[in-house]
C-alpha positions in Angstrom: 0.0 0.0 0.0 1.3 3.4 -0.9 -1.2 6.2 -0.3 -2.0 9.5 1.5 -3.4 8.8 4.9 -4.8 10.9 7.7 -2.3 12.4 10.2 -2.9 10.0 13.1 -2.8 6.8 11.0 1.0 6.2 11.3 0.9 6.5 15.0 -2.1 4.2 15.3 -0.5 1.6 13.1 2.7 1.7 15.2 0.7 1.2 18.3 -0.7 -2.0 16.8 2.8 -3.2 15.9 2.4 -2.6 12.2 5.7 -1.8 10.5 5.3 0.9 7.9 7.5 3.5 6.3 6.3 7.0 6.5 7.4 10.0 4.5 6.0 13.3 3.6 4.9 14.4 0.1 6.4 17.5 -1.5 3.9 20.2 -2.6 3.3 18.9 -6.1 3.0 15.3 -5.1 0.7 16.3 -2.2 -1.7 18.0 -4.5 -1.8 15.0 -6.8 -2.3 12.7 -3.8 -5.2 14.8 -2.6 -6.8 14.8 -6.0 -6.6 11.0 -6.1 -8.0 10.9 -2.5 -10.9 13.1 -3.6 -11.8 10.6 -6.3 -11.3 7.6 -3.9 -13.6 9.2 -1.3 -16.2 10.1 -3.9 -16.3 6.5 -5.1 -16.7 5.4 -1.5 -19.5 7.8 -1.0 -21.2 6.6 -4.2 -21.0 3.0 -2.9 -22.4 3.9 0.6 -25.3 1.6 1.5 -27.1 3.7 4.1 -27.2 7.2 5.5 -24.6 6.5 8.2 -22.0 5.3 5.7 -22.9 8.2 3.4 -22.3 10.8 6.2 -19.0 9.1 7.2 -17.9 9.3 3.5 -19.1 12.9 3.2 -17.0 13.8 6.3 -14.0 12.2 4.6 -14.7 14.2 1.5 -14.9 17.4 3.5 -11.5 16.7 5.1 -10.0 16.2 1.6 -11.7 19.4 0.3 -10.4 21.4 3.2 -6.9 20.1 2.6 -7.2 21.0 -1.1 -8.4 24.5 -0.2 -5.3 24.9 2.0 -3.1 23.8 -0.9 -4.7 26.5 -3.0 -4.2 29.2 -0.2 -7.7 29.2 1.3 -9.0 28.2 4.7 -12.5 26.9 5.6 -13.8 30.5 5.9 -12.6 31.5 2.5 -14.0 28.3 1.0 -17.3 28.9 2.6 -17.3 32.6 1.4 -16.7 31.3 -2.2 -19.5 28.8 -1.7 -21.9 31.5 -0.5 -21.1 33.8 -3.5 -21.9 30.9 -5.9 -25.0 30.2 -3.9 -26.2 33.8 -4.2 -25.3 34.0 -7.9 -26.5 30.6 -9.1 -28.5 29.0 -6.3 -28.1 25.7 -4.7 -29.7 22.3 -5.3 -32.6 22.7 -2.9 -35.2 22.8 -5.6 -34.0 19.6 -7.2 -34.4 21.0 -10.7 -33.7 18.6 -13.6 -32.8 20.3 -16.8 -33.3 18.7 -20.2 -32.4 20.7 -23.3 -33.4 19.4 -26.7 -30.7 19.4 -29.3 
């Protein structure tokens, strides 16, 4: 296994006696690892079988999104501000509109 893991995982594995090599990503590799993790967590969300699993996977997605925001120079407040601007300009998904355009 060779993948990006949460900060406490190496310590937790060591406590269980699992031998693992740990290193840190450089900036470019970290961005790529986060992008891959975003896809991985999205697939896991898509496969969730119930609300509890879905919420757990959405929490993982939020953590990845916040890390990605940090890579791009934004914190949670800045990300939420950008979200609010888009919400004001384009709305959200509350109305559940389905758009079909005939070609």
